N, C-alpha and C positions, 0 to 999 in steps of 0.2 A: 374931727372925727367924733361921732356920737357912740354911746354905748349901745351895743346890739347883740347881747349874748343869745345864743341858740343852743338848745339841748335836744339831742336826737330822741326819738321814741324809745330806742334801746336803752339809752341812759336813764330816761324817766322811768321806764319799766324796771330797770335794775334797782333804782332807788326805792321804788314802791315795794319791790320784792325783798328789801332789806340789804341792798348792796352797800358796800363799805367804800365811800369815796376816797378814803385814805389810800386804799390799794387798787381801786377800780382802774386807774390809769397807770399803775406801776408797770414799768417796762414798755409802756406805750411810746407814742411819738407826738411831738408838736410840729406841725407843718405851717410855715408862713408862706402866704400867697400874695401875688399881685392881683389886680382886677377887682371884680365885684363879689362881695360875699353872697353865697347862695341864700335863697329865701328861707331855708331851714336846714338844720344839721342832718336831716335825712337825705337831702339832695346831693347830687354829685358835685365834686370839687369844680371850681371855676377859676380861671386865670392861670398863672404860671407859678409852680412851686419854687420858691426861692431858697428855702432852707428847711432842714430837718434836724430836730433836736430829739435825741433818745432820752426818755424820762427815766429818772432813777427809781429805785424801789426802797421805800414807798415814794410815790410821786407827790403826795400831799401830807401835811402835818397830821399828827396823831388825833387831834380833835378840832372841832369847829367852835366858833364863837360868834354870836349875833348873826347867824346865817351865812358865815363866811369861813372858808378854810384855805390856808396859805400853802403855797408850794413848799416842798422840802428838797433838800439837796441842791446840787448845782444843775442848772438848765443852761447848757451852752454847746455850741458847735461852730463849724465854719459855714459861711454862706455858700450855697451851691451855685446859684446863678444870680447875677446882679439885677436889681430892679427896685421898684417902689413897693414896699410892704403895705398891704391894705387890710388883710384879714388873716385869721389863723384858724386851724382846727386841731383839737387834741383828740387823739385816738387811744383806745385801750391797746393792750399788747397784740391783739389780732390785726391791728392797723387795716381795717376793712375800708377800701376805697370805693367810690361810686355811690349810686343812689341805693342805699340799703337801710331801710328803716329800723332793722333790728340791731344795727351796729351801735356800739357804745362810744359816743363821741360828743364833743361840744365845739362850738366855734364862736368867734366874735371879731370885733374890729381891732385894728392895730393903729397906733398913733404915738405921738410924743407926749400927749396929754389927752384927757377926756376920752379914753378908749378902753376897751376891755383888756388889751395887752399893751402896756407902755414900753416902748423901746427908746433908746437914746436918739435914734434917727430912723426914719422909714426908708431912707436911701441906702439900700444894701449893696455891697460890693463883693463880687465873687471872691471867695477864699478869705475874706475878712472874718474875724471872730464875731459871733452873735451870742450874747449872754442875756438871759432873762433874769434880772436882779430880783424883782418881786412879781408875784402873780397870785391872785386869789380866785377861787371859785366862789361866786356869790349867788345865793338863792334869795330873791327878794320876796317879801310877804305879799 
């Protein structure tokens, strides 16, 4: 799985307007999906939603370093529906679904290595625990 981070227009506008990434996704959600990642984070979700993790407040560390900011707190939940995890989307607390360019969200690939979101396995089993041990939002130059 390759790296393929996508940031919505709403996310990019919020950053330009002085948004605080530390709190931008606080109380939001991370959804893990099967299927093909949409062309961009403004597009509607595709595939089957396998799991939902409610993000803590704050969702990210207090400060960034070298263009990267790490998650804070515990990101974990039980898998809703079994399947093969392929991509994810992180939503702000509004959790706006569908094709909405103003929504603040980001998405990327899921894999066991060389992906935007690394999991121990991409084979998710209903009701099994799902924990994100490490995750960073990276903005490349």
